[in-house]
C-alpha positions in Angstrom: -23.3 13.5 24.5 -26.1 12.1 22.2 -25.9 8.4 21.4 -24.3 7.8 18.1 -25.0 4.6 16.2 -22.0 2.4 15.6 -20.6 3.3 12.2 -20.8 0.7 9.4 -18.5 2.5 6.9 -14.8 2.0 7.8 -14.2 5.7 7.0 -16.5 6.6 9.9 -14.2 4.7 12.4 -10.7 5.2 13.6 -8.2 3.2 11.6 -4.6 2.9 12.6 -2.2 4.6 10.1 0.0 1.6 10.5 -2.6 -0.4 8.8 -3.9 2.1 6.3 -0.7 3.8 5.2 2.4 2.0 6.3 2.7 -1.7 7.2 2.9 -4.3 4.5 0.0 -6.8 3.9 2.4 -9.6 5.0 3.1 -8.0 8.4 -0.6 -7.1 8.8 -1.5 -10.7 8.1 0.9 -12.0 10.8 -0.8 -9.9 13.4 -4.3 -10.3 12.1 -7.1 -11.8 14.3 -7.5 -14.6 11.7 -3.8 -15.6 11.9 -3.8 -15.4 15.7 -6.8 -17.6 16.1 -5.6 -20.1 13.4 -2.4 -20.4 15.5 -4.5 -21.0 18.6 -6.4 -23.7 16.8 -3.1 -25.2 15.5 -2.0 -25.4 19.1 -5.3 -27.1 20.2 -4.9 -29.6 17.4 -1.2 -30.3 18.3 -2.2 -30.8 22.0 -5.1 -33.2 21.1 -2.9 -35.2 18.7 -0.2 -35.5 21.3 -2.7 -36.6 23.9 -4.2 -39.2 21.6 -0.8 -40.6 20.6 0.1 -41.1 24.3 -3.1 -42.9 25.0 -4.9 -40.2 26.9 -8.7 -39.9 26.6 -8.7 -38.3 23.1 -9.9 -40.4 20.2 -8.7 -40.3 16.6 -12.2 -39.3 15.5 -12.0 -36.2 17.8 -8.6 -35.2 16.5 -9.9 -35.5 12.9 -12.9 -33.5 13.7 -10.6 -30.7 15.0 -8.5 -30.9 11.9 -11.4 -30.5 9.6 -12.8 -27.6 11.5 -9.5 -25.8 11.9 -9.5 -23.4 8.9 -13.1 -22.0 9.2 -13.5 -19.5 12.0 -16.9 -17.9 12.8 -15.7 -14.6 14.3 -19.3 -13.4 14.9 -20.1 -16.5 17.0 -16.8 -16.0 18.9 -17.8 -12.4 19.6 -21.2 -13.6 21.0 -19.4 -16.1 23.2 -17.0 -13.5 24.5 -19.7 -11.1 25.3 -21.2 -13.8 27.5 -18.0 -15.4 28.9 -15.8 -12.3 29.1 -12.8 -14.4 28.1 -11.4 -14.4 24.5 -9.7 -17.7 24.6 -12.7 -19.6 26.1 -14.9 -17.8 23.5 -12.8 -19.5 20.8 -12.8 -22.8 22.6 -16.6 -22.7 22.4 -16.6 -21.5 18.8 -14.3 -24.4 17.8 -16.5 -26.8 19.8 -19.5 -25.6 17.9 -17.7 -26.3 14.6 -16.5 -29.7 15.8 -19.1 -31.0 18.3 -17.5 -34.4 18.4 -14.4 -32.9 19.9 -16.0 -30.3 22.1 -15.2 -32.2 25.3 -11.5 -32.6 24.7 -10.6 -29.1 23.3 -8.1 -27.4 25.7 -7.8 -30.5 27.8 -5.4 -29.9 30.8 -4.4 -26.5 29.4 -4.6 -23.0 30.7 -5.1 -20.0 28.5 -1.4 -19.2 28.4 -0.5 -22.7 27.1 -2.3 -21.4 24.0 -1.7 -17.7 24.0 2.0 -17.6 25.0 3.0 -20.3 22.5 1.0 -18.6 19.8 2.6 -15.2 20.5 6.0 -16.8 20.3 5.2 -18.4 16.9 3.9 -15.0 15.6 7.0 -13.3 16.9 9.1 -15.8 15.0 7.2 -15.1 11.8 7.4 -11.4 12.3 11.2 -11.5 13.0 11.7 -13.6 9.9 9.9 -11.0 7.8 11.8 -7.9 9.1 15.2 -9.7 8.9 14.5 -10.4 5.2 13.7 -6.8 4.7 16.8 -5.6 6.6 18.9 -7.9 4.4 17.2 -6.3 1.3 18.2 -2.8 2.5 21.8 -3.9 3.2 22.0 -5.5 -0.3 20.7 -2.3 -1.9 23.2 -0.1 0.0 26.0 -2.5 -0.9 25.2 -2.1 -4.6 25.0 1.7 -4.3 28.3 1.7 -2.3 30.0 -0.4 -4.9 28.9 1.9 -7.7 30.1 5.1 -6.0 33.0 3.6 -4.1 35.6 6.1 -5.4 33.6 9.3 -5.8 35.1 11.9 -3.4 32.6 13.9 -1.3 32.8 16.4 1.4 32.9 14.7 4.8 31.3 16.3 7.9 32.0 16.2 11.6 29.7 18.3 13.8 28.0 19.0 10.5 30.9 21.2 9.6 33.1 20.5 6.6 35.8 17.9 7.3 38.2 15.6 5.6 36.7 14.1 2.4 35.2 10.6 2.2 33.5 8.9 -0.7 29.8 8.5 -1.5 30.2 4.7 -1.4 32.1 4.7 1.9 29.3 6.8 3.5 26.7 4.3 2.3 28.7 1.5 3.9 28.5 3.3 7.3 24.7 3.4 6.9 24.7 -0.3 6.0 27.0 -1.2 8.9 24.5 0.0 11.5 21.7 -1.9 9.8 24.0 -5.0 9.8 24.4 -4.7 13.6 20.6 -4.5 14.0 20.2 -7.5 11.7 22.7 -9.5 13.8 20.8 -8.7 17.0 17.4 -9.6 15.6 18.8 -12.8 14.0 20.2 -13.8 17.4 16.9 -13.0 19.1 15.1 -15.2 16.6 17.6 -18.0 16.9 17.3 -18.1 20.7 13.5 -17.5 20.8 12.1 -20.2 23.1 8.7 -21.8 23.1 6.9 -21.8 26.4 5.7 -25.5 26.1 2.9 -27.1 28.2 3.2 -25.7 31.7 -0.3 -25.1 33.1 -1.6 -22.4 35.4 1.5 -21.5 37.3 4.2 -23.2 35.3 4.3 -26.4 37.5 2.6 -28.7 34.9 0.3 -29.9 37.7 -2.7 -30.3 35.5 -0.8 -32.4 33.0 0.7 -34.5 35.8 -2.8 -35.2 36.9 -3.9 -36.0 33.4 -1.0 -38.4 33.1 -1.8 -40.2 36.4 1.3 -38.8 38.2 3.7 -40.0 35.5 6.3 -37.3 35.1 8.0 -39.0 32.2 4.7 -39.1 30.4 4.3 -35.4 30.9 7.7 -34.8 29.4 6.8 -37.0 26.4 3.5 -35.1 26.0 5.3 -31.8 25.9 8.0 -33.1 23.5 5.3 -34.4 21.1 3.5 -31.1 21.3 6.6 -29.1 20.5 7.5 -31.5 17.7 4.1 -31.0 16.1 4.6 -27.2 16.2 7.9 -27.6 14.3 10.0 -26.5 17.2 12.0 -29.6 18.2 15.4 -28.3 17.2 14.8 -24.9 18.9 14.9 -23.9 22.6 12.1 -24.2 25.1 12.0 -22.3 28.4 13.1 -24.6 31.2 10.9 -22.8 33.7 8.2 -20.2 33.6 5.2 -18.9 35.6 1.8 -18.7 33.9 3.4 -16.8 31.0 6.7 -16.8 29.3 8.9 -14.1 30.8 8.0 -10.7 29.3 11.7 -9.9 29.2 11.6 -11.7 25.9 9.2 -9.1 24.5 11.4 -6.3 25.8 14.5 -7.9 24.2 12.7 -8.2 20.8 11.1 -4.7 20.8 14.4 -3.1 21.9 16.1 -5.0 19.0 13.5 -3.3 16.7 14.3 0.0 18.3 18.0 -0.4 17.5 17.2 -1.1 13.9 14.8 1.9 13.9 17.7 4.1 15.2 19.8 3.0 12.3 17.0 3.7 9.8 16.5 7.1 11.4 20.2 8.0 11.1 20.4 6.9 7.5 17.3 8.8 6.5 18.3 11.9 8.4 21.6 11.9 6.5 19.8 11.5 3.2 17.5 14.5 4.1 20.6 16.6 4.8 22.2 15.5 1.5 19.0 16.5 -0.3 19.3 20.0 1.2 22.9 20.0 -0.1 21.6 18.9 -3.5 24.1 16.0 -3.6 22.0 12.8 -3.2 18.2 12.6 -3.3 15.6 9.9 -2.8 13.6 8.9 -6.0 11.0 11.4 -7.0 8.1 10.3 -9.2 7.1 12.2 -12.3 3.7 13.5 -11.0 4.8 13.7 -7.3 4.0 17.0 -5.5 6.6 18.2 -3.0 4.6 21.0 -1.5 1.0 22.2 -1.9 2.1 25.8 -1.9 5.7 25.8 -3.2 5.5 23.9 -6.6 9.2 23.9 -7.1 9.9 21.8 -4.0 11.3 18.3 -4.0 10.9 17.3 -0.4 12.5 14.1 0.9 9.0 12.9 2.0 9.9 9.1 2.0 12.8 9.6 4.3 10.7 11.9 6.4 8.0 9.2 6.7 10.7 6.6 7.6 12.2 8.8 10.3 8.7 9.4 11.8 8.0 5.6 11.9 11.4 4.9 13.3 10.9 7.4 16.1 7.6 5.6 16.9 9.5 2.3 17.3 12.2 3.8 19.4 9.6 5.3 21.7 7.8 2.0 21.9 10.9 0.3 23.4 10.1 1.5 26.9 6.7 -0.1 27.1 7.6 -3.8 27.3 10.3 -3.1 29.8 7.7 -1.7 32.1 5.5 -4.7 31.5 8.3 -7.1 32.3 9.2 -5.2 35.4 5.7 -5.2 36.8 4.7 -8.8 36.5 3.8 -10.0 40.0 5.0 -13.5 41.0 3.7 -16.0 38.5 1.6 -13.5 36.4 -0.7 -10.5 36.5 -3.2 -9.7 33.8 -2.3 -6.1 33.2 0.1 -7.2 30.5 -2.7 -8.6 28.2 -4.3 -5.4 27.0 -1.0 -3.7 26.7 0.7 -6.4 24.7 -2.1 -6.3 22.1 -0.6 -3.0 21.2 3.0 -3.2 22.4 4.0 -6.2 20.2 2.2 -5.7 16.9 2.6 -2.0 16.5 6.4 -1.7 16.7 6.6 -4.5 14.1 4.1 -2.8 11.9 5.9 0.5 12.1 9.4 -1.0 11.6 8.1 -3.0 8.7 6.7 0.1 7.1 10.0 2.0 7.6 11.9 -0.8 6.0 9.7 -0.9 3.0 10.3 2.8 2.5 14.0 2.5 2.9 14.2 -0.4 0.4 12.4 1.8 -2.2 14.7 4.8 -1.4 18.0 2.9 -1.4 17.2 1.2 -4.7 16.5 4.5 -6.4 18.9 7.0 -4.9 19.9 9.8 -7.3 23.5 11.1 -7.1 24.3 14.6 -8.4 28.0 14.4 -9.2 28.5 18.0 -10.3 27.0 19.3 -7.1 29.2 16.9 -5.0 32.3 18.1 -6.8 31.3 21.8 -6.5 30.6 21.6 -2.8 33.9 19.7 -2.2 35.9 22.2 -4.4 34.7 25.1 -2.2 36.1 23.5 0.9 39.1 21.6 -0.5 41.6 24.6 -0.4 41.2 24.7 3.4 41.8 20.9 3.7 44.8 21.1 1.5 46.6 23.5 3.8 48.2 20.8 5.9 49.9 19.3 2.8 51.0 22.8 1.7 52.5 23.4 5.2 54.5 20.2 4.9 55.8 21.2 1.4 56.8 24.6 2.6 58.8 23.2 5.5 60.5 20.7 3.1 61.6 23.8 1.1 63.2 25.4 4.2 60.3 27.5 5.6 59.9 27.9 9.3 57.0 25.7 10.3 55.5 28.2 12.8 55.8 31.1 10.4 54.2 29.1 7.6 51.4 28.0 9.9 50.6 31.5 11.0 50.6 32.7 7.3 48.1 29.9 6.4 46.0 30.7 9.4 45.8 34.4 8.6 45.0 33.8 4.9 42.5 31.1 5.7 40.5 33.4 8.0 40.5 36.2 5.4 39.4 33.8 2.6 36.6 32.4 4.8 35.4 35.9 5.6 35.1 36.6 1.9 33.0 33.5 1.4 30.8 34.0 4.4 30.4 37.7 4.5 30.5 38.7 0.9 29.4 35.5 -0.8 32.5 35.4 -3.0 34.5 32.3 -4.2 37.2 30.8 -2.0 40.4 32.7 -2.9 42.7 31.1 -0.4 45.0 29.7 -3.1 45.4 33.1 -4.8 46.3 34.6 -1.4 48.9 31.8 -0.7 50.3 32.1 -4.2 51.0 35.8 -3.6 52.8 35.1 -0.3 56.6 34.8 -0.5 56.5 32.1 2.1 55.0 29.7 -0.4 56.9 30.9 -3.5 57.8 28.1 -5.9 55.1 25.7 -4.7 52.7 24.2 -7.2 49.6 24.8 -5.1 47.1 23.6 -7.7 48.7 20.1 -7.6 47.2 19.5 -4.2 43.6 20.0 -5.4 43.0 16.5 -6.5 40.2 15.2 -4.2 41.3 11.6 -4.6 44.4 12.5 -2.6 42.4 13.0 0.5 40.0 10.0 0.7 42.5 7.6 2.2 41.5 4.0 1.9 37.8 4.6 1.5 37.4 2.7 -1.8 39.3 -0.3 -0.5 37.2 -0.2 2.7 34.1 -0.3 0.5 35.4 -3.4 -1.3 36.3 -5.1 1.9 32.9 -4.3 3.6 31.0 -5.7 0.6 33.2 -8.9 0.5 33.3 -9.6 4.2 29.9 -8.3 5.4 27.4 -7.8 2.6 28.1 -10.9 0.5 27.6 -13.3 3.4 24.2 -11.7 4.1 23.3 -12.0 0.4 24.2 -15.6 0.5 22.3 -16.2 3.8 19.2 -14.6 2.4 19.4 -15.7 -1.2 15.8 -16.0 -2.3 14.5 -14.7 1.0 15.2 -11.0 0.8 11.6 -9.9 1.0 10.4 -7.6 -1.7 8.8 -4.4 -0.4 5.2 -3.7 -0.6 4.1 -1.1 -3.2 4.6 2.4 -1.9 1.5 3.8 -0.2 0.5 7.4 -0.3 
C-alpha cells in the first residue's frame, strides 16, 4: 500500500459516532484528554501539598509553582516526551516539570503511575455517574408527568404481543419508569460506594511511602488521609487493600449498571416503536423532518431506533470489563490499560446519548386518543365475554353451555375479522342467541370497567417513587443536549 500522509482535516480521519453524533458535550468533556490530565495534575498537587504539610522534602515554593502551572497543558510537548519515553504518565510528569521547573524534582514523589491513574479514573467515574444519574432522573420525571396526564385513558393491553386485558396509557408509562428507577437506584448505590484507591505504591504495600516517611507507619496514614481530604473524598470510602491498581471488579460493576439502564431504555423505546406502528403513541416529529428518502409519507420512530441502537451497544459492552477483571494476574497486568481506554468511556458516552434522546422523546410524546379507542373497541367484545358469562349464569343459564356458546361465537367473529376484514360482530351474534336473551350486552362495553386499579397505581407510583426522585434531584436533573442529526 502506498504511503498516505497523515490527514489534517478531521473529515479525513475516523471519528467515533459517539463523539460526532451522540454523546453530550458534558460527557465528552469528562472523558476528554484535557480533563484526564487536569485530574492527574490535581492529584500531583494534592500529593505535593500533603507531603509539604507533613514536613517531607517539598517546599511551599514548589507547591505554588505546581499550582500556577496546573491549568496550562502543552499536549504537543507531552506527545514528544511520550514518543521518547513510551510512558504516558511520565510524559506528563516531564511536561509539568517543564512548566514548573522549580518543582520538577518533587513531582510524583514516592508515587507509582497507578497512584495517579487509578485515583483519577475513579474521580472521572464519579463525575460520569453523577451526569447519567441526573439524566435518568430527568427521564423518570418526564414519564411521571406523562403518566399523570394519561392516568385514566384505557388502552389495549398486550401479553405475548397479543391483545389482552386493558390497562391505561399512564399505567404503561409507569412500568417504563419503574425499570429506569431500578437502574437509577443501582447506579446511585455504585456511586455512593465508589472507593478511592489512595496512596499505595507499586504493589499496594505503601513501601515507597513508608521509606519516604522514614519507616513511620502513622505518618504514611496521615499522608494518605491528607491526600484524600484534598481530593474532597474524606467522607467517602477508600479501598482498604489493593494491588497496583484498584480492583477492576469496580469497572465491571459500573458498566454492568449502565447495561441494566440500557436494557430499560431499550424496552421503553421498543414499546414506543410498536405503539407508533399501532398509531397510538408517537415520538415527536419535527416539521421538516424526513422519515424516509423514498417513502415521503413515512413517520419513522427514528429517535427511539437510535436509542435502542445505542442501548444495545452498552449492553454488549458489559462483558468486556468482566473479562478484564477476571484476567488480572496477581498484583496487576498491563493488558487492562489499552482496553479500559475504550471500555470505560464508550459505554458512558453511548448511555449518555441514549438518555438525551429519551428525554427529548418522553417530553414530547404524542397520544392519538381516537386510535387508542378504536383499537381497544375492536378487541373489547372478546374481553367482555367473561362478564357476559357471569351475568348469564346469574340469570339461570348453565355455565358450561354458555361458555360453549361464547367460544363458538367468538371464533366465528374472529374469523370474520381476520379472513374477511369485517368489523367484530360478536355482540350481534350473542344478542341473537337465546342463551343470552334479556342481557344488556352493550352495557359491558365501557373500557373503564376493565382497567382495574390502574389510575390509582399511577397516583401511588408518582407519590411514592417519582416525587422523592424529583426532590432528590431538584435543580440537578440535567437538561439534554440539543438533538443531533
